[in-house]
Each structure stands twice: as structure tokens, then as C-alpha cells.
C-alpha positions in Angstrom: 0.3 -0.3 -0.1 1.3 3.5 -0.4 0.1 5.9 1.1 0.0 9.6 0.3 -0.7 12.6 3.0 -1.9 15.7 1.5 -1.7 17.7 4.7 -5.0 18.2 7.3 -6.9 15.4 6.9 -6.4 14.3 3.4 -4.8 11.3 2.7 -4.8 8.9 -0.4 -4.3 5.3 -0.3 -3.3 3.2 -3.6 -3.3 -0.7 -3.5 -4.3 -3.6 -5.9 -6.7 -1.4 -8.4 -8.4 0.8 -5.9 -7.1 4.8 -5.4 -8.9 5.5 -2.2 -9.4 9.5 -0.5 -10.4 10.1 2.6 -11.3 13.6 3.6 -10.1 15.1 0.1 -9.3 18.7 1.1 -7.3 19.9 -1.8 -8.4 23.2 -3.0 -7.5 26.0 0.0 -5.4 23.8 2.1 -2.3 25.5 2.9 -0.3 23.0 3.4 -1.4 20.9 0.3 0.7 22.5 -2.2 0.1 20.1 -5.1 -2.2 19.7 -7.9 -5.7 19.0 -6.7 -6.9 17.6 -10.2 -3.5 15.1 -10.4 -3.9 14.5 -7.2 -7.6 13.2 -7.8 -7.2 11.4 -10.5 -7.8 8.2 -11.0 -9.4 7.8 -7.7 -12.0 5.6 -7.1 -13.6 5.8 -3.9 -13.6 8.8 -1.4 -14.2 8.0 2.0 -15.6 10.6 4.5 -15.1 11.5 8.5 -17.8 14.3 8.3 -19.5 17.1 6.9 -17.1 20.0 7.9 -16.1 22.2 4.5 -12.2 21.4 5.6 -13.1 17.8 4.9 -15.4 17.6 2.4 -12.9 19.4 0.3 -13.2 18.5 -2.9 -15.3 15.9 -2.8 -18.1 17.3 -5.6 -15.3 18.6 -7.8 -13.6 15.0 -8.1 -16.9 13.2 -8.3 -17.9 15.2 -11.4 -14.4 15.3 -13.7 -14.8 11.0 -13.5 -18.0 11.3 -14.7 -19.5 10.0 -12.0 -17.8 6.9 -11.2 -16.0 7.5 -8.2 -17.8 5.7 -5.4 -18.1 8.2 -1.8 -18.5 6.5 1.4 -20.0 8.3 4.1 -23.1 9.1 7.0 -26.2 8.5 5.7 -26.9 12.6 6.0 -24.0 13.5 4.5 -24.6 11.3 1.5 -28.4 13.3 1.5 -26.6 16.4 1.1 -24.1 15.2 -1.7 -27.3 13.8 -3.1 -28.5 17.1 -3.7 -24.8 18.4 -4.6 -25.9 16.3 -8.1 -23.6 12.7 -6.6 -25.3 9.4 -7.3 -22.7 7.0 -6.8 -22.9 7.1 -2.6 -22.2 4.5 -0.3 -24.3 5.5 3.2 -23.3 3.8 6.9 -23.2 5.0 10.5 -21.2 4.4 13.7 -20.5 1.0 14.2 -21.4 0.0 11.1 -19.2 -1.9 8.2 -19.6 -2.0 4.2 -17.7 -3.9 1.3 -16.3 -1.6 -0.7 -15.4 -3.7 -3.3 -12.2 -5.1 -2.7 -11.8 -3.5 1.2 -13.8 -2.9 3.6 -14.7 0.5 5.5 -15.6 0.4 9.1 -17.0 3.6 10.8 -16.4 4.4 14.2 -16.6 7.0 16.7 -15.2 10.6 17.2 -15.7 13.0 19.7 -16.2 16.5 17.5 -19.5 17.9 15.5 -20.0 17.9 11.9 -21.7 20.4 9.6 -22.2 22.8 7.0 -20.6 26.1 7.3 -22.4 29.6 7.0 -25.4 31.4 8.4 -28.1 28.8 8.5 -25.6 25.3 8.8 -26.7 22.1 7.7 -26.7 19.2 10.2 -24.7 16.2 8.5 -25.2 13.7 11.0 -22.4 12.4 13.8 -18.4 12.7 13.0 -17.2 9.2 12.4 -13.2 7.5 12.3 -12.6 5.3 9.2 -11.4 1.7 9.5 -10.0 0.7 6.0 -9.0 -2.9 5.6 -7.9 -5.2 2.3 -6.7 -8.2 1.7 -2.5 -8.5 2.6 -2.9 -4.9 3.4 -2.2 -3.1 6.8 -5.4 -1.7 8.6 -5.6 1.6 8.4 -7.4 3.6 11.4 -8.6 7.5 10.4 -9.5 9.0 13.3 -10.9 11.7 11.7 -11.2 15.0 14.2 -11.8 13.9 17.6 -10.6 14.2 20.7 -9.5 11.3 23.4 -11.2 9.0 24.8 -10.7 5.8 26.7 -12.9 3.7 23.7 -10.2 3.8 21.7 -8.6 1.1 23.2 -11.6 -1.0 22.3 -11.8 0.0 18.9 -8.3 -0.7 18.6 -8.9 -4.3 20.4 -11.7 -4.6 18.0 -9.8 -3.8 14.5 -6.2 -4.3 15.1 -5.2 -1.3 13.2 -1.4 -1.1 11.6 -0.8 2.7 11.0 -3.2 5.7 12.3 -4.0 9.0 10.9 -3.9 11.2 14.4 -5.8 14.8 14.6 -2.8 17.0 16.9 -4.3 20.1 15.8 -5.6 21.7 19.1 -8.6 24.4 20.0 -10.9 22.5 17.4 -9.4 18.4 18.2 -7.3 17.4 21.2 -3.5 18.5 21.3 0.1 17.1 20.3 0.3 15.9 23.8 -2.8 14.5 24.4 -2.9 12.9 21.4 0.7 11.0 22.1 -1.3 9.9 25.3 -4.2 8.1 23.5 -1.2 6.9 20.9 0.4 5.2 23.7 -2.2 4.1 25.8 -5.0 3.3 24.0 -4.0 2.5 20.0 -1.6 -0.2 20.0 -0.3 0.6 16.4 2.9 -1.1 15.6 4.1 0.8 12.3 5.6 4.8 13.2 3.1 7.1 14.0 2.7 9.9 11.5 0.7 12.6 13.0 -1.4 14.6 11.2 -0.2 18.1 11.8 -2.9 20.0 10.4 -2.9 23.8 10.1 -6.7 22.7 10.9 -6.9 26.0 12.2 -4.3 29.4 11.4 -4.6 30.4 14.9 -2.3 28.0 16.8 -0.3 26.0 14.4 0.7 22.3 15.7 3.7 20.5 14.3 4.2 16.4 14.7 7.8 17.4 17.0 5.3 18.5 19.8 3.8 14.8 19.7 6.5 12.8 18.9 8.1 14.4 22.1 6.3 12.0 24.1 5.8 9.0 21.7 8.7 6.4 22.4 9.8 6.0 18.7 
């Protein structure tokens, strides 16, 4: 599996014949210096943790450029919202559920955050989630989405046995780097080197992976 981090919470997973984007916030992402069109080229699936604009990101544009061939996996409310934007290849699910996406599975797990569209009259877009991605012969991936620490991370880790975790460290809107490091040490039990998601997720308090790594036994 090839894992590409585009900054913020945006990742691309390339394995077998699948090209999977998670939370494709590309246009307007200050940490992404590439071409949004190139980053979405050949994508087969988009997985969304929640409905904030910096996670929905370029979803609609990527799907429309594909001619509607890209499958979007999200909660029911986000799927309904995207349906209103003209998308139809949608796989809706919810917390605790697992779907077979054809060559890999996606499980939605808990995240402690919020979810909704912006503007003067924000749209309710369901509950936030983390995502577990499993494919034959590949390490199980846990994208935590946006979240604070919670003790049931240990139960999620026990059930799904992720080997790689994408962990938010942004502070203000998620747990900060020191709390994220505690979550990894105490609950996640990942075996491969951890890459904290240092995200300029807000422009008020910038956090770097160094602050998180200082508290990790790596």
C-alpha cells in the first residue's frame, strides 16, 4: 500500500486496483502545494469522516470530473447532502457499520467532534466518525478524523487491530499534540511508525508533529 498525505486530514491510499481518497480537502488547503486535479486522478473511492468543509473539500469536483464513477462513502446525512449536489454513486453508512467496498472494507467508528455545513444557516450533517480501512494483505488503517481522546479508543483498537493510525493533533478543534501522544501510547497499540496529522487545521494555533513525537516512544 502506498500512503500519500496531502496535509490536513487528506490522505490517498493506493493498493491493488484501488485509489482511495480520505477527506480530500485540497483546494484552499495551505499545507497542500500540489495540483488538486492530479491528486484526484484515477480515484475510485472517496471516504469522508464528517461534514465540515475542510474534510468534504473537493469531493464534488473530483466526482464530477470522473463522470460520476467515483464512489463516495459517508454517513447518511452527508450522502443526502451530496445527492442534492448532483452526486449519485453514494454508499451511506453509520457508526459501528461496515461495508464491503469491493476489494476492501470500511468501518465507521466513534469520534468526538461535530459535523455540519458552514454559513449563516449551517446544515446538520450527522455525527462525526473515524474510519477503519481493511484490504487483503494490507495493514489495517485507522483514520481518526477530528476527535478528542476517549477511552473506547482501546476497544476500537482491540476489535479492529489497526497497524497504522492517522491522528489529529491540531488543538482548539481537536485534541492537541500531547493528548494525542497519550492516546497513541495508551489506547492505539499501532505497530508501525506513527505519522501524526499536523494540520494547520486552524490558523490560530499551529501544531507540528515534533510536539507529538516528543511524547512518543519512537
